[in-house]
C-alpha positions in Angstrom: -81.1 -63.3 17.0 -78.6 -65.5 18.6 -77.9 -67.5 15.4 -77.6 -64.3 13.4 -75.2 -62.8 15.9 -73.0 -65.9 15.8 -72.9 -65.9 12.0 -71.9 -62.3 12.0 -69.0 -63.0 14.3 -67.8 -65.8 12.1 -68.0 -63.6 9.1 -65.9 -60.9 10.9 -63.3 -63.3 12.1 -62.7 -65.3 9.0 -61.6 -62.5 6.7 -59.0 -61.5 9.3 -57.6 -64.9 9.8 -57.9 -66.0 6.2 -55.2 -64.0 4.6 -52.9 -64.7 1.7 -50.1 -64.9 4.1 -51.6 -67.7 6.2 -54.0 -69.3 3.8 -57.6 -70.3 4.4 -58.6 -71.1 7.9 -60.1 -74.6 8.3 -63.5 -74.8 10.0 -63.6 -74.9 13.7 -64.9 -78.5 13.8 -62.0 -79.7 11.6 -59.2 -77.9 13.4 -57.1 -79.9 15.9 -55.8 -78.2 18.9 -52.3 -79.5 18.1 -52.5 -77.9 14.6 -52.9 -74.4 16.1 -49.6 -72.6 16.2 -50.4 -69.2 17.5 -46.8 -68.1 17.3 -47.1 -68.3 13.5 -50.1 -65.9 13.0 -50.3 -63.9 16.2 -50.0 -60.3 15.2 -50.5 -57.7 17.9 -51.3 -54.9 15.5 -54.2 -56.9 14.0 -55.5 -57.9 17.4 -55.5 -54.3 18.5 -57.8 -53.4 15.6 -60.4 -56.1 16.5 -63.6 -55.3 18.3 -64.3 -57.0 21.6 -66.6 -59.5 19.9 -63.9 -60.4 17.4 -61.2 -60.8 20.0 -63.4 -63.2 21.9 -63.0 -65.9 19.2 -59.2 -65.9 19.4 -57.8 -68.4 21.9 -55.7 -67.1 24.8 -52.2 -66.2 23.9 -49.5 -68.6 25.2 -48.0 -72.0 24.5 -50.3 -74.9 24.5 -50.0 -77.2 27.6 -49.1 -80.0 25.2 -46.1 -78.0 23.7 -42.8 -77.8 25.5 -41.1 -74.5 25.1 -38.3 -74.6 22.6 -34.9 -74.4 24.3 -32.9 -71.3 23.5 -29.8 -71.9 21.4 -28.2 -68.6 22.5 -25.4 -69.2 24.9 -25.7 -67.5 28.3 -23.7 -64.3 28.8 -20.3 -65.0 30.6 -20.2 -63.9 34.2 -17.7 -61.3 35.4 -15.6 -64.1 37.1 -15.4 -66.0 33.8 -14.0 -63.0 31.8 -10.2 -63.1 31.4 -8.5 -60.3 33.3 -6.5 -57.9 31.1 -2.7 -58.1 31.5 -1.2 -55.4 33.9 0.0 -52.3 32.2 3.8 -52.1 31.8 5.6 -49.5 33.8 7.1 -46.6 31.9 10.5 -47.5 33.4 10.2 -51.1 32.2 10.9 -54.3 34.0 14.1 -55.5 35.8 15.3 -58.8 34.5 16.2 -61.6 36.8 19.8 -61.3 35.7 20.0 -57.6 36.6 18.6 -58.1 40.1 20.8 -61.2 40.9 17.8 -63.5 41.0 18.6 -65.6 37.9 21.1 -67.8 39.7 20.3 -68.2 43.4 23.6 -69.9 44.1 25.4 -66.7 43.2 23.9 -64.7 46.1 26.7 -63.0 48.0 28.9 -63.1 44.9 27.0 -60.8 42.7 24.8 -57.8 43.6 21.3 -59.0 44.4 18.0 -57.8 45.9 17.5 -58.8 49.5 14.4 -61.0 48.6 13.3 -62.5 45.3 9.6 -61.6 45.6 9.1 -58.7 48.1 8.9 -55.1 46.9 12.3 -53.4 47.2 12.9 -49.7 47.8 16.2 -48.3 46.6 16.8 -45.1 48.5 19.0 -42.8 50.6 18.1 -42.6 54.3 18.9 -38.9 54.5 16.8 -37.8 51.4 13.5 -36.2 52.3 12.0 -37.4 49.0 12.9 -41.0 49.8 11.6 -40.6 53.3 8.1 -40.1 52.1 8.0 -43.5 50.3 9.9 -45.2 53.2 7.3 -44.0 55.7 4.5 -45.2 53.5 6.0 -48.7 53.3 6.5 -48.7 57.1 2.9 -47.7 57.7 1.8 -50.7 55.6 4.2 -52.9 57.6 2.7 -51.6 60.9 -0.8 -52.4 59.7 0.2 -55.9 58.4 1.9 -56.8 61.7 -1.0 -55.7 63.9 0.1 -52.3 65.1 3.8 -52.6 65.9 6.9 -52.9 63.8 8.7 -56.3 64.3 12.4 -56.3 65.1 14.7 -57.2 62.2 13.4 -58.1 58.8 10.1 -56.6 57.5 7.5 -58.9 56.0 6.1 -56.7 53.3 9.2 -55.1 51.7 13.0 -54.7 51.7 15.3 -51.8 51.2 18.7 -51.2 49.5 20.8 -48.2 50.5 22.3 -46.2 47.6 25.1 -43.5 48.1 24.9 -41.2 45.1 28.0 -39.1 46.1 30.1 -42.4 45.8 28.5 -43.3 42.4 32.0 -43.5 40.7 33.1 -46.0 43.4 30.0 -48.1 42.6 28.6 -49.5 45.9 26.3 -52.5 45.6 23.2 -50.3 45.6 24.5 -48.0 42.9 25.4 -51.0 40.7 21.9 -52.4 41.2 20.4 -49.1 40.3 22.4 -48.9 37.1 21.6 -52.5 36.0 17.8 -52.1 36.4 17.7 -48.8 34.7 15.7 -48.6 31.5 17.7 -49.8 28.5 20.7 -50.4 30.7 21.2 -46.7 31.5 21.8 -45.1 34.9 19.2 -42.5 34.4 17.0 -43.6 37.3 16.9 -41.2 40.2 16.2 -42.1 43.8 13.9 -43.2 45.2 13.1 -46.3 43.1 10.7 -49.1 43.8 10.8 -52.6 42.4 7.6 -54.5 42.6 6.9 -57.8 40.7 9.8 -57.0 38.4 8.4 -53.6 37.4 10.5 -50.5 38.0 8.9 -47.3 39.5 10.5 -44.0 40.1 9.1 -41.1 42.0 7.6 -38.5 39.8 9.0 -35.0 39.8 7.0 -31.8 40.0 7.7 -28.6 38.0 11.3 -27.4 38.4 11.7 -24.5 40.9 14.5 -21.9 40.7 16.3 -22.0 44.0 19.1 -19.4 44.1 19.9 -20.0 40.5 19.5 -23.7 40.7 16.6 -25.5 39.2 15.3 -28.2 41.6 12.3 -30.5 41.3 10.3 -32.0 44.2 8.0 -34.9 44.8 4.7 -35.3 43.0 3.6 -38.1 45.3 3.2 -40.7 42.5 5.2 -43.4 44.2 3.5 -43.1 47.6 0.1 -43.3 45.9 1.2 -46.4 44.0 2.5 -47.9 47.3 -0.9 -47.2 48.9 -2.7 -48.9 46.0 -0.6 -52.0 45.5 1.3 -53.0 48.7 -0.4 -54.2 51.8 -3.8 -52.9 52.8 -5.3 -50.8 50.0 -6.2 -47.1 50.7 -4.7 -47.2 54.1 -3.1 -43.7 53.7 -5.9 -42.0 51.8 -9.5 -41.2 52.8 -12.0 -43.5 51.1 -14.7 -40.8 50.7 -14.4 -38.3 47.8 -14.5 -35.2 50.1 -11.8 -36.5 52.4 -9.6 -37.3 49.4 -10.2 -33.9 48.0 -9.1 -32.3 51.3 -5.9 -34.4 51.4 -4.9 -33.4 47.9 -5.7 -29.8 48.6 -3.4 -29.8 51.6 -0.6 -31.3 49.5 -1.1 -28.6 46.9 -1.3 -25.8 49.4 2.0 -26.8 51.1 3.8 -27.8 48.0 6.2 -24.9 48.1 7.6 -25.8 51.5 10.6 -27.8 50.1 11.6 -25.0 47.8 11.4 -22.4 50.6 13.6 -24.7 52.9 16.2 -24.9 50.2 16.0 -21.2 49.4 17.0 -20.3 53.0 19.6 -23.0 53.3 21.4 -22.3 50.0 21.2 -18.5 50.1 24.7 -17.0 50.7 23.5 -13.4 51.2 22.6 -12.5 54.7 20.2 -9.8 53.5 18.3 -12.1 51.2 18.1 -14.8 54.0 15.8 -12.4 55.9 13.3 -12.3 53.0 13.5 -16.1 52.6 12.9 -16.5 56.4 9.8 -14.3 56.2 8.3 -16.3 53.3 9.0 -19.6 55.0 7.4 -18.3 58.2 4.3 -17.2 56.3 3.8 -20.6 54.9 4.3 -22.3 58.3 1.6 -19.9 59.6 -0.7 -21.1 56.9 0.0 -24.7 57.7 -0.7 -24.0 61.3 -4.1 -22.5 60.4 -4.9 -25.4 58.0 -4.5 -27.8 61.0 -7.5 -26.1 62.7 -9.9 -27.2 59.9 -10.6 -30.7 61.3 -10.6 -32.2 64.8 -7.8 -34.7 65.3 -4.1 -34.8 65.5 -3.5 -34.9 61.7 -4.2 -32.6 58.8 -7.3 -34.6 57.7 -8.5 -35.2 61.3 -8.0 -38.6 62.9 -6.7 -40.3 59.8 -2.9 -40.2 59.1 -2.7 -39.6 55.3 -0.2 -38.9 52.5 -0.6 -35.2 53.3 1.1 -35.7 56.7 3.8 -38.0 55.2 4.6 -35.5 52.5 5.0 -32.7 55.0 6.9 -34.3 57.8 10.4 -34.9 56.3 10.7 -31.2 55.3 9.5 -30.0 58.7 12.0 -32.3 60.3 14.8 -30.6 58.3 13.5 -27.2 59.2 13.6 -28.1 62.9 17.1 -29.7 62.8 19.0 -28.2 59.9 17.8 -24.6 59.6 18.2 -24.1 63.4 21.8 -25.3 63.1 22.9 -23.3 60.0 20.4 -20.4 59.7 19.2 -19.8 63.2 15.6 -20.4 62.1 13.1 -21.9 64.6 9.5 -22.7 64.3 7.8 -20.3 66.8 6.1 -22.0 69.8 3.1 -19.8 69.1 2.3 -22.1 66.1 1.0 -24.7 68.6 -1.1 -26.6 66.1 2.0 -27.2 64.0 4.1 -28.1 67.1 1.5 -30.5 68.4 1.2 -32.1 64.9 4.9 -32.6 64.7 5.0 -34.3 68.1 2.1 -36.6 67.2 3.6 -37.7 63.9 7.0 -38.2 65.5 5.5 -40.7 67.8 4.1 -43.0 65.1 6.0 -46.3 64.9 6.7 -45.9 61.2 8.2 -42.4 61.7 10.2 -43.5 64.7 11.9 -46.2 62.6 12.4 -43.8 59.6 14.0 -41.2 61.9 16.0 -43.5 64.1 19.8 -43.5 64.5 21.7 -44.9 61.6 21.8 -48.7 61.1 25.0 -50.6 60.4 24.1 -50.9 56.7 23.7 -47.1 56.5 27.1 -46.6 58.1 28.7 -49.1 55.7 27.1 -47.3 52.6 27.2 -43.5 52.9 30.2 -41.2 53.1 29.2 -39.7 56.5 30.4 -40.4 60.0 27.8 -39.3 62.5 25.4 -41.9 63.8 22.8 -39.9 65.8 19.9 -38.8 63.6 20.1 -35.1 64.2 23.9 -34.9 64.0 23.7 -37.0 60.8 21.3 -34.6 59.1 23.5 -31.6 60.1 26.5 -33.4 58.6 24.7 -34.2 55.4 23.6 -30.6 54.8 26.9 -28.9 55.8 28.3 -28.5 52.3 25.0 -27.1 51.0 24.9 -24.6 53.9 28.4 -23.5 53.1 27.9 -23.3 49.4 30.5 -26.0 48.8 28.5 -28.8 47.4 30.8 -28.8 44.3 33.8 -29.3 46.5 32.0 -32.1 48.4 31.3 -33.9 45.1 34.9 -33.5 43.8 36.5 -34.8 47.0 34.2 -37.9 47.1 34.9 -38.6 43.4 38.7 -38.5 44.1 39.0 -40.3 47.5 35.6 -40.9 49.0 34.7 -44.1 50.8 31.9 -45.4 53.0 32.0 -44.3 56.6 34.4 -41.4 56.0 33.5 -37.8 55.3 36.4 -36.5 53.3 34.8 -33.1 53.0 34.7 -32.7 56.7 38.3 -33.7 57.0 39.2 -31.1 54.4 37.2 -28.4 56.2 38.7 -29.3 59.6 42.2 -29.2 58.1 41.5 -25.8 56.4 40.1 -24.5 59.7 43.2 -25.6 61.5 45.4 -23.8 59.0 43.3 -20.6 59.3 43.6 -20.7 63.1 47.4 -21.1 62.9 47.6 -18.2 60.4 45.5 -16.0 62.7 47.7 -17.0 65.8 50.9 -16.1 63.9 49.5 -13.0 62.3 50.5 -14.4 58.9 50.2 -11.8 56.2 50.7 -14.2 53.3 47.3 -15.6 53.7 44.0 -13.9 53.2 41.8 -14.7 56.2 38.1 -14.2 55.4 
């Protein structure tokens, strides 16, 4: 029985292994172990069809101990660090050449208009513009973080600034000349604020135009502050890192986005009757903001973290507090205590204290205004708009404007003196309104 069984197994195994593809199988006694190349004839499909007795005659699968595995000729996949980084995307507004920024010839500094520093990011802005204040506060927040919690006196380590006086554009102060030279294709189409970083030019995005008393105005879309938070100093300092917190921040910005338009509506409105309606709408939005500040525990909109939502809101609230109270008799009610407490907390931040401080010597030597104290300065800046005489303000500065002198205020004061003299003399040749 044993011999018959062995012969039967051999008969079953040989037809399977002796195929036209592999040729006849040599007898077991004549086969050398080194001649067996299981990789050449191993077929899983054939093996699965064999019975248990048939599979018992096939040696175990795997390389022979005498064979060294064949080295792979396929190169290893490159690691992430070995992959070349793609070049940075170009800015829509292009790059500023070394010639346009005064950096081509270092020996010419002081002779030609030049950026304050060859490598630091530079913000071109007006220190009374609420749109520019948002980007300026963002940069100052990065500076505070970089310096360990306080702003150093004098020069900042992360960025520089250049003041630009747009009303004196025809007289071309150094900031205006720089703005024109770095403009795309050599044009002066750039609008403040503008940031230069690593040669690339970035301008604040503008939201949809809003009709304000017959004038179409556009307001910030927060593109430049988000870029600052991504690229300068510590990343994501001014935005929540979690998705829900980021959603909340953007929601607050969207919910309060009409605040600049409502401020300008009330300031520019000549009709006393319509001012009442604008005041009511502005107050309604301020009440909504006050309610939104109850959503999370903490001094700021998103709780304990100071974010872009707070920075976007603060410059407009500052102008409501200072400018509208002076020209329209509009005050934020003390009953909106959440809003009042928020305003006090933000005002105490080192970055905001610097951004809202009294004017620097550079500011006094750039802009066509005279007041130095911050609140008086803002009231002076917005006077022609409150009187509906911004066109007169522009024409006077085009003709005879100069830094440090408010020619519009001189004209207004002279006109008021003439009016008072006419009233005192009961002059009938003049129409006194």
